[in-house]
N, C-alpha and C positions, 0 to 999 in steps of 0.2 A: 278653365283656369291656365294661368300663365306658367310656363317651366323654364327654368335656367340651366344652362350647360352646366354639366358636372365633369371633372376629371380629378383622378388621383393617380398620378404617374409614380408616387411613392411606392406602390404595390405593384408586384409583378405576376402575372399579367396585370397591365393597369386597368383602371375602372373608367368607363367613359360612358356618358348619357346624360341625361336631362332630369332634373330634379324638380319635383312638384311641391312645393311648402304646402304644408296644412293649414287649412282656413282657420280652424279651431282646434291647436295640437292636443292630442292625447298622449304623445310622447313616444307612440309607436312608429315604427318604419315597415314599409313594404318595397321589396327590389322585384321588380318585372324585367322579364326578358323574352325574348321573340324567339320564332321558329326558324326553320333550317334554310327557308327561302325568303326570309324578310329581315328586317332590321326594327331595333327600338321605336321608330316612328310610325309602325303599323297603325292603323285606325283603331284596331281593337285596344292595343296598349294604351294608347292616348287616352281613350275613353274610360277604360277601367283605371287608370293613374288620376285622372280628373276628378272620377266619383269617389276613390278612396281619399283623395287630399280634402275634398270638400267634408268628408266625414272624420276628419282629424289626423290622417297619416301623412307622413313626410313619404313620399313615394319616388323612387329611382327607378325608371325605366332604362336599362343599359344594354348595350351592345357586347355581346358574347366576344371574346378574343378573336374568333374566326372571322368574325363580321369587321372587326377593327382593323383586320389585316388585308381583307378583301372586301369591296363595296357589293358584290355580287357573287354569286355561286353558292353551293351547299357546302357544309363543314366535311372536312377530311375525317373518315373514322378514327383514324389514328391520333387525332386531336383532341378527341372528346374528353380526356382528362384534363387537358390545359383549359377547356371551356368550363369544367366544373371548379377548376381552380380560380378563374374569372368570376363565377359567382361566388364563390366564398369571398373572394376580395371584395367583391360588393357588398356582401353583408356585413363585412369586418369595416367597410368604410361609412357605412349607415350607423353601426353600432357606435363608432366615435362621436357622432353628434346627437344622439337620442339618449333618453334615459328610461325608455320603456323597451318594449320587446321589438324584435324583428322578424318579420315573416317575409317568405320567399314565394315565388310563383312565375310562371311563364306559358307560352303558348307552345303547344307540338313539342319540338326538339327542345326548346329551353325548358319546358315543364318537365319533360323527359331526365334530362340532366339534372335538375332540382331534386327530382326524386331519388335518382342515383347517388346525388351528392349527401342526402339527408340520410339515406340508408346506411351509409358509411359513417356518417357524422350525425348521430340521433339527437344530439343537444344544441345541433348549430342554429334551428331556428324555433319557433315557437308555432308555426303552423305553414302549410302550403296552399297556394290557389293554383290548380292546374286547369288550364283552358285547352281543350282538345288533346288530349293525351293520345300519343301515336301508339296504340297498342301493337300493331302490325302493319307493314307496308300495305299499300292498296293492292286487293286482289291476292294477297298472299298470307292468309289467315294462321297459316302453319308457322310463321315465322315470330312468333309473339316474344313481346320485349316485357318480360313478367320474372325474370330471374332474381332480381333484387326486392321485388315487392314484398317477399316474406320478411325483410330485414327493416322495411320501412315504419318506424314508430313515431313518425310526425303526423299529427292530425291534420288531414287533408280535405280539400273541397275540390271536386272534380265536375268541371262544365263540359258537356260533350252534346254534339248535335246528333239527332237521330239519322242523319244522312251522311253522317262522316264515313269516308272510306278506309279510314285508319282504325277502325274499329266499330262494330255495330254496339248499340245499347246492352244487348244481351251478352255480347263478347266481354263488356266493359264491367258490367254487374259482375260476372264470374270471375273476372282478374281481380276486383277489389276484394273480393273475398280471401283473397291471399295475404291482404294487409293486416297486421295484427292491431295498428292504431285505429282510432276513431277516423271515420271517413264519411263524407255526405256526397251525394250524386246529384247532380242537376241535368236532367235531360232536356235539350233545347228542340221541340218539334220542329221538323223540316229543315234545320240548319245543316250546312255541311261543315268541312275542317276550319272554316274562317268564321263560324259562329254568325254568319249574317253580315259581318263587317267588312266592307271593301272600301276603295278609295271612294266610291261613289252613293254608296248607302250603309246605314247602320241597323242594328236590329232592335225594333221598338220593344222595349220593356226587359230587354235582357240583362241590363245593367243593375235594373231595382232587382231583379231576381236574383243576381249574383250577391247583392249587398244584403238582401234578407236572409239569404242561406248562410252569408258569412256571419253576420250578427246573431244567428241562431247557434252556430258552433263556437264563436268567441263573443258573448253577449256584452261583455264590459269593455270592447276594445273600440266601440265607435265613440266620437266627442258628440256632445250635446248638440 
């Protein structure tokens, strides 16, 4: 599906990205964002955004503030709070134009910041879609990023590759037990941190699995 450039400079940090209009609108919206080394034009985000738009969602895939400021390079640790503020503004921007619920999701760093934001603001969104949550840095399993998970009270769907160096399936399942909210976990056999999506290839069947798991968690949220 086609997407139109989206920008809301009335907010600070500004919201910038691409808006996928729903084919058969259900009134709901989904905000998607990217990982530390990417941007909102990643093949995975585009595929997920297209699929949700086809099922009734207005989908905004947006660049985090750090990526708006620099086209390449990772985020600075001290700016993570600003990135979360950018996500909150993206949710607010989508809430302006919709009558239904707003959901939030992201890949890797974007997903982690989404969980941290929702742990601090439990009523912000109706649910989370978390693609390749970065549980710890590669080869550093002792540096777990779980401190906020006991405060996460937003229903969440986690999608994770069995070969992801940022956390094994077993490590993820243990970490998810810290979350008091309803959560589901989809393990993608053989996939790494990119979940099988690169500039040259996509992962057959993955999007259908995500849609199926989402519809089980939120059964009334897909359009006909």
